[in-house]
N, C-alpha and C positions, 0 to 999 in steps of 0.2 A: 084822417088820423092826424091829430095835432102833434108835432114834435115827436115822431117815432123813434124808438131806439135802434140805432144803426150799428151793426157789427162789421168792420172791414176785416175780411178774413183772408189771410196771407199764408199760402203753402209754399214752402221752399225746400229745394234740394240742391245743394252745392252751388247756391247762388250768393254767398257771402259777399262778394264784391259788388252786388247790386242791392242788397238787403236794406242797408241804412237808407238809401234813397226812397225805398218803397215804405218803410216804416215813417220816416220823416214826413213824407207827402200825406200819410193817413193822419199823422199828429197835426199837420198844419191845415186841415180842411176848415173852411168857413162854417160848415155845419158842426154844432158843438154837441149834440146829444149822441155821442158816438163812442165806440169801444173798439179795441183792436185785438185780434187773436191771431198769433203767428205760430204755425205748426212746422217744426223742422222735421222733415221726413228722412231722418238717419243721414244727415250730411256728414261729409268726411273732410270739408275744407275748413275755412275760418268762420263758418256761420255762427257756431256758439260763442266765439270771441265777440263778433259783433253784437249779439243778443245780450251779452253780458255788460256791455256799455249802457244798456237800458235797464237791466235788472239782474244783479249779481245772483247767481244760482245758489249761493249759501244762505239766502234770506227769502221770506215770503213764499216758501214752498207750499204748494197745495198738491197732495197725491191725487191722480186720477183714478179711475176705476180699473185701470190695468196697472199691476205692480211694476211692469217693465217700462211704463211710460211716466215721465215726471212732468209736472206742470208748475208754473210760477206765476205769481200776480203782483202787479204793483199799479200805482196810478202816476202818470206824468201830465203836469199841467191840467189836471182835472179830467184827463182821458185814461179810462181803465185799459190796461195792457195785460193780456194773458199770453204766455209762452208755454208751449207744449213741445217736449222733446221726445222723439221716437228713436229707439235705439237702432232700427234698420228701416231702410226704404222699402215701402210697400206700394208706393204709386200715389198720385194726387187724389184719386177717389177716396182710398181708405184714410188718407191724411185729412182731407176736407171733411169727411164724415165724422171723424173724431172731433174736429174743431167745432162743427155745428152741434153735435151732441153735448159738448162742453158748455155751449153759449146759448142755446136755443131758448131756454127759459127766461132769459133776460134780454131777448132781441126780438124786434118786430120786422126788421128788414136786413138783409145782408147785402154787402157790396163785395164781390169776389175780386181779389187783386192778385195778380201773379207778382211773384218776388222780383222779377227782373223788369217790371214795368213801373211806371211812376205816374200817379194821379194828379191832375191839375188841382189846385186848391179849392176850386168851385165844384168839383165833380159831384160829391155827395149831396151837396145842397141842390144842384140843378136835377139830379135824378130823383130826389125825394120830392122836389117841387112838381115834377112832371107826373109822378105817381100819384101824389095827393090822396093817398088813402083809398083808392078806387078798388073796390073788393073783386072786380072782375079782371084786374091786371095782376100778372104774376111776375112779369120782367120788364124792366125798363133798360134799354141799351143805348149806347151812343157811338160816335166814330172815334177814331184814334189817329195818331201820327206815329209813324215808324221811325226809329233812330238806329242806323246801322254802326258798324264799329269804326267807320271812317268819320262819324259825326254828322252824316248827311240825313236831313229829315224829309220824310215824304207825307204829305196829308193823305190819309186813306179814307174813302168813302164807302161805307157799308151800303149794300142795295136796301131799298124799301122793304121792310118785313111783309112777307105773306107766308101762310102755311104751306102752300105749294112749293114755294122756293126753299123753305127750311127742310122739307122732305128731301130735297136734292142736294143742298149744300148747307154747311153751317154758316148762315147769314147773320147770327147773332154773335156780337163779340163777347168772349168768356168773362171780360171784366165788366160785368153788368150788375144791376140791382135785382135781387131776387127776394120776394116776400116770404115771410115765414109761412104764411098760408099756402104759398105755392109749393114749398119744400115739402110741408106736411102732407099736401094732397097727393104727392107721388112717392110717398116713402115706401120702401120695399123691405120689410123686416126692420132691421136697425139702420138700413142704408138709405141715404138720400142719392148721392151719386152711386152709380152702379159699381161695386167693388170689383166686378169682374173685368172691368175696362181699364187698361194702362194708358190709353189715349182715346180721343174722340168721347171721352166721358162728359165734357160740357155739352156737346152736341146732344147726347143721349138724354141728358137731364132737360134740356131746352125743348126737346121733342116731346117729352112726357108732360112737361108744364104747359106747353102751348096746345096740347090736345084738350086742355081743361079751361085754361085762362088766356087773356090776351097779352101781347107784347107790344110795348110802345117803343118808338124809335126816335131819339133826340139826335138831329143831324148836326151835331156839333162835336169837335174833337175834345175829348176830356181826358185822354190818357196818352202818355208817351209810351209806346211799346218797342222795346229793344229787340233788334234782330242780330244774333250773334251765332257763333260756331257751337255753343252748348245750349241753344234754346231747343225746344222739343221738335221744331220742324227739321233740324239737323240731325238730332240725336236718335229719334225714333226710327228704327229700321222699317223699311217699306213692307216687308212681310208682316211685322207687328202691326203696322197702322192698317194694312188690308185686313188682317184678321179681325181687329177691333171694329173697323167700318163695317165689315160683314155682320159682326154681332149686333151693332146698332141697327142695321136694316132688318135683320132677323127679328130683333125685339120689337121694332116698329110694325112689321108685318103681322107678327102675332097678335099684337094689341088691335090692329085694325081688323084682323080676322075675327076678333071677339067682339067687334062694333065699338071700340074705344073712339 
């Protein structure tokens, strides 16, 4: 596929202090056929103040299909920016599903970006080049560098992808390229991400996609991933994580029992 339409999907909840860096990194990509969709999942910090520096909420309003959800659209230096505001936090799966449903008609490829992470300028271009329109590829992932609160950077190396490894651990970084075809192939009702999951949702999606399509791994660090006291690793309670992990494994076992 020549020059596919790429949507950078950013879901955020109370990450106002990081959000500008995430949006600016998407705006500054070397790949130009790009749009950005930011979904604010009921933040109570300064997130909306940050967003209004890009798009005042008293202009360009576009109502979404849910009256409780407001959406706004603008263009910045030729890049389409959609902001969707949810009144309450329902978790990343539900928020990302809303963003995908709002943009999928005009998108060929998604790059999922966490609001507390920062993409390198060439990330989208390199992921798209590696994908190169291959119909049997659903995901392209890359490595990343962690940045802690003391400013220390660590180059992280993800293991070489294999299906057997993915069944044991989430070896695909969540900030990956996912094709529209891949998302549509695993859609469950109106959901792409499993709305029952509050964590491990990316792992569940990757498992479902990789049952049907290939994953390619680019062994290059293309994202700065912040580790901090408010990230999901620190804020998700162990019992919640264990319950969600068990659900992911149950769903996998049920599909395999059906011969998927």
